[in-house]
Backbone as CSV, one residue per row, in Angstrom:
resi,resn,N_x,N_y,N_z,CA_x,CA_y,CA_z,C_x,C_y,C_z
1,UNK,51.682,163.902,293.574,50.527,164.511,294.166,49.247,163.778,293.763
2,UNK,49.203,163.233,292.549,48.023,162.501,292.092,47.803,161.245,292.940
3,UNK,48.884,160.603,293.339,48.776,159.412,294.183,48.156,159.753,295.527
4,UNK,48.559,160.866,296.096,48.004,161.311,297.372,46.514,161.600,297.244
5,UNK,46.113,162.257,296.152,44.699,162.522,295.911,43.921,161.218,295.787
6,UNK,44.502,160.236,295.106,43.843,158.940,294.958,43.610,158.285,296.312
7,UNK,44.596,158.362,297.195,44.442,157.781,298.531,43.366,158.504,299.332
8,UNK,43.356,159.819,299.258,42.383,160.604,300.022,40.967,160.351,299.507
9,UNK,40.774,160.458,298.217,39.441,160.260,297.637,38.995,158.803,297.813
10,UNK,39.898,157.860,297.650,39.568,156.451,297.873,39.135,156.197,299.307
11,UNK,39.815,156.807,300.261,39.441,156.664,301.673,38.083,157.261,301.970
12,UNK,37.811,158.418,301.396,36.511,159.063,301.609,35.397,158.237,300.974
13,UNK,35.629,157.735,299.762,34.614,156.904,299.110,34.346,155.629,299.903
14,UNK,35.397,154.975,300.385,35.225,153.761,301.188,34.498,154.038,302.483
15,UNK,34.820,155.153,303.124,34.155,155.526,304.374,32.683,155.816,304.144
16,UNK,32.392,156.586,303.098,31.009,156.942,302.807,30.195,155.710,302.412
17,UNK,30.798,154.800,301.656,30.106,153.562,301.277,29.817,152.709,302.505
18,UNK,30.745,152.682,303.466,30.499,151.908,304.687,29.378,152.539,305.508
19,UNK,29.225,153.858,305.460,28.102,154.516,306.125,26.783,154.158,305.456
20,UNK,26.779,154.077,304.131,25.565,153.728,303.401,25.146,152.296,303.721
21,UNK,26.096,151.376,303.716,25.799,149.968,303.987,25.490,149.750,305.463
22,UNK,26.134,150.499,306.333,25.943,150.321,307.765,26.872,149.273,308.358
23,UNK,27.904,148.911,307.630,28.890,147.932,308.088,30.262,148.580,308.030
24,UNK,31.081,148.257,309.022,32.449,148.767,309.012,33.305,147.942,308.062
25,UNK,34.238,148.623,307.442,35.185,147.950,306.566,36.297,147.376,307.428
26,UNK,36.641,146.088,307.250,37.771,145.549,308.011,39.061,146.275,307.625
27,UNK,39.870,146.612,308.584,41.145,147.257,308.313,41.149,148.745,308.566
28,UNK,40.040,149.315,308.994,39.993,150.734,309.335,40.237,151.641,308.150
29,UNK,41.123,152.595,308.330,41.395,153.599,307.299,41.979,152.950,306.051
30,UNK,42.906,152.030,306.234,43.508,151.359,305.078,42.457,150.532,304.343
31,UNK,41.554,149.897,305.080,40.460,149.166,304.457,39.541,150.073,303.668
32,UNK,39.289,151.274,304.200,38.468,152.251,303.475,39.144,152.678,302.178
33,UNK,40.435,152.915,302.230,41.174,153.317,301.029,41.121,152.212,299.978
34,UNK,41.365,150.985,300.411,41.346,149.850,299.481,39.944,149.662,298.908
35,UNK,38.919,149.725,299.768,37.539,149.564,299.297,37.166,150.672,298.326
36,UNK,37.605,151.892,298.581,37.305,153.002,297.681,37.974,152.861,296.332
37,UNK,39.234,152.457,296.320,39.971,152.337,295.059,39.477,151.138,294.249
38,UNK,39.345,149.974,294.884,38.860,148.795,294.166,37.396,148.975,293.778
39,UNK,36.603,149.567,294.674,35.209,149.844,294.356,35.068,150.800,293.197
40,UNK,35.958,151.766,293.109,35.947,152.697,291.979,36.207,151.959,290.681
41,UNK,37.134,151.063,290.700,37.441,150.270,289.510,36.242,149.411,289.111
42,UNK,35.605,148.772,290.103,34.439,147.931,289.825,33.296,148.778,289.263
43,UNK,32.997,149.885,289.915,31.901,150.739,289.475,32.121,151.321,288.094
44,UNK,33.340,151.752,287.815,33.642,152.313,286.505,33.589,151.243,285.431
45,UNK,34.006,150.023,285.764,33.938,148.929,284.796,32.496,148.548,284.479
46,UNK,31.649,148.549,285.496,30.254,148.154,285.295,29.405,149.273,284.691
47,UNK,29.606,150.499,285.148,28.707,151.589,284.796,29.298,152.629,283.860
48,UNK,30.591,152.608,283.662,31.231,153.630,282.834,31.530,154.875,283.655
49,UNK,31.995,155.910,282.983,32.362,157.157,283.666,31.272,158.189,283.445
50,UNK,30.662,158.645,284.533,29.699,159.730,284.464,29.666,160.426,285.806
51,UNK,29.088,161.582,285.839,29.022,162.353,287.075,30.292,163.151,287.289
52,UNK,30.365,163.801,288.434,31.543,164.622,288.723,32.801,163.769,288.898
53,UNK,33.929,164.323,288.495,35.217,163.642,288.613,36.078,164.419,289.592
54,UNK,36.544,163.733,290.629,37.429,164.342,291.624,38.615,163.414,291.816
55,UNK,39.791,163.924,291.641,41.005,163.144,291.843,41.111,161.952,290.912
56,UNK,40.513,162.036,289.743,40.568,160.933,288.794,39.475,159.899,288.990
57,UNK,38.615,160.074,289.982,37.528,159.149,290.256,36.207,159.756,289.803
58,UNK,35.441,159.012,289.013,34.061,159.406,288.724,33.249,159.030,289.951
59,UNK,32.760,160.008,290.658,32.226,159.819,292.003,31.040,158.863,292.053
60,UNK,30.067,159.010,291.169,28.852,158.193,291.251,29.148,156.712,291.034
61,UNK,29.793,156.302,289.933,30.085,154.874,289.782,31.081,154.364,290.824
62,UNK,31.993,155.204,291.270,32.952,154.789,292.289,32.245,154.493,293.601
63,UNK,31.285,155.320,293.967,30.542,155.102,295.202,29.677,153.850,295.099
64,UNK,29.024,153.655,293.972,28.201,152.454,293.780,29.070,151.201,293.814
65,UNK,30.223,151.245,293.165,31.143,150.107,293.192,31.671,149.831,294.583
66,UNK,31.941,150.867,295.353,32.417,150.689,296.732,31.337,150.071,297.607
67,UNK,30.091,150.480,297.409,28.982,149.890,298.162,28.857,148.404,297.825
68,UNK,28.946,148.077,296.543,28.871,146.678,296.121,30.004,145.873,296.745
69,UNK,31.219,146.404,296.702,32.375,145.692,297.252,32.238,145.478,298.755
70,UNK,31.835,146.490,299.493,31.705,146.361,300.938,30.595,145.375,301.286
71,UNK,29.501,145.387,300.523,28.431,144.432,300.744,28.920,143.005,300.546
72,UNK,29.661,142.751,299.473,30.173,141.408,299.189,31.169,140.972,300.253
73,UNK,32.086,141.858,300.638,33.094,141.512,301.650,32.434,141.227,302.999
74,UNK,31.469,142.051,303.400,30.803,141.816,304.684,29.996,140.526,304.643
75,UNK,29.380,140.212,303.497,28.645,138.955,303.359,29.584,137.755,303.478
76,UNK,30.729,137.813,302.794,31.688,136.713,302.855,32.256,136.544,304.264
77,UNK,32.553,137.629,304.943,33.080,137.535,306.298,32.042,136.957,307.253
78,UNK,30.780,137.317,307.053,29.715,136.774,307.892,29.558,135.273,307.648
79,UNK,29.692,134.837,306.393,29.569,133.416,306.078,30.756,132.621,306.631
80,UNK,31.928,133.217,306.686,33.109,132.526,307.205,33.043,132.343,308.710
81,UNK,32.347,133.240,309.412,32.248,133.140,310.863,31.316,132.012,311.301
82,UNK,30.415,131.603,310.437,29.464,130.546,310.801,30.079,129.191,310.773
Protein backbone atom coordinates (compact mmCIF):
# COMPACT_ATOMS: atom_id res chain seq x y z
CA UNK A 1 0.00 0.00 0.00
CA UNK A 2 2.92 2.37 0.68
CA UNK A 3 4.12 1.91 -2.90
CA UNK A 4 0.71 2.91 -4.23
CA UNK A 5 0.71 6.02 -2.04
CA UNK A 6 4.17 6.91 -3.35
CA UNK A 7 2.95 6.67 -6.94
CA UNK A 8 -0.15 8.76 -6.25
CA UNK A 9 1.64 11.49 -4.29
CA UNK A 10 4.54 11.51 -6.76
CA UNK A 11 2.10 11.97 -9.65
CA UNK A 12 0.30 14.80 -7.89
CA UNK A 13 3.58 16.54 -7.02
CA UNK A 14 4.83 16.22 -10.61
CA UNK A 15 1.54 17.51 -11.99
CA UNK A 16 1.43 20.46 -9.61
CA UNK A 17 5.08 21.33 -10.33
CA UNK A 18 4.35 21.30 -14.07
CA UNK A 19 1.47 23.73 -13.44
CA UNK A 20 3.81 26.04 -11.51
CA UNK A 21 6.46 25.98 -14.24
CA UNK A 22 3.91 26.17 -17.05
CA UNK A 23 5.55 23.34 -19.01
CA UNK A 24 4.23 19.85 -19.57
CA UNK A 25 6.27 16.94 -18.37
CA UNK A 26 7.25 14.57 -21.19
CA UNK A 27 5.61 11.18 -20.72
CA UNK A 28 2.25 12.31 -19.35
CA UNK A 29 1.13 10.64 -16.14
CA UNK A 30 4.20 8.40 -15.91
CA UNK A 31 6.41 11.45 -16.45
CA UNK A 32 4.58 13.25 -13.63
CA UNK A 33 5.12 10.30 -11.30
CA UNK A 34 8.81 10.10 -12.16
CA UNK A 35 9.26 13.88 -11.83
CA UNK A 36 7.48 13.86 -8.47
CA UNK A 37 9.51 10.99 -7.02
CA UNK A 38 12.91 12.13 -8.33
CA UNK A 39 12.06 15.74 -7.52
CA UNK A 40 11.18 14.70 -3.99
CA UNK A 41 14.56 13.07 -3.61
CA UNK A 42 16.32 16.16 -4.98
CA UNK A 43 14.36 18.57 -2.79
CA UNK A 44 14.82 16.51 0.35
CA UNK A 45 18.55 16.18 -0.34
CA UNK A 46 18.97 19.91 -0.86
CA UNK A 47 16.57 21.30 1.74
CA UNK A 48 16.03 18.54 4.29
CA UNK A 49 12.68 17.37 5.63
CA UNK A 50 10.22 20.01 6.78
CA UNK A 51 6.58 20.83 6.33
CA UNK A 52 3.70 18.40 6.15
CA UNK A 53 4.45 14.77 5.31
CA UNK A 54 2.02 12.81 3.13
CA UNK A 55 2.75 9.31 1.91
CA UNK A 56 6.36 9.54 3.05
CA UNK A 57 7.00 12.76 1.10
CA UNK A 58 7.81 16.06 2.79
CA UNK A 59 5.56 18.17 0.60
CA UNK A 60 7.41 21.52 0.53
CA UNK A 61 10.91 20.27 -0.39
CA UNK A 62 9.40 17.64 -2.70
CA UNK A 63 7.47 20.29 -4.62
CA UNK A 64 10.51 22.58 -4.85
CA UNK A 65 12.66 19.68 -6.06
CA UNK A 66 10.04 18.71 -8.65
CA UNK A 67 9.92 22.29 -9.95
CA UNK A 68 13.71 22.32 -10.23
CA UNK A 69 13.73 18.96 -12.05
CA UNK A 70 11.01 19.94 -14.52
CA UNK A 71 12.76 23.25 -15.22
CA UNK A 72 16.06 21.47 -15.95
CA UNK A 73 14.42 18.78 -18.11
CA UNK A 74 12.43 21.33 -20.13
CA UNK A 75 15.57 23.45 -20.59
CA UNK A 76 17.58 20.45 -21.81
CA UNK A 77 14.83 19.35 -24.19
CA UNK A 78 14.58 22.87 -25.60
CA UNK A 79 18.35 22.96 -26.16
CA UNK A 80 18.29 19.57 -27.91
CA UNK A 81 15.64 20.73 -30.38
CA UNK A 82 17.83 23.58 -31.62
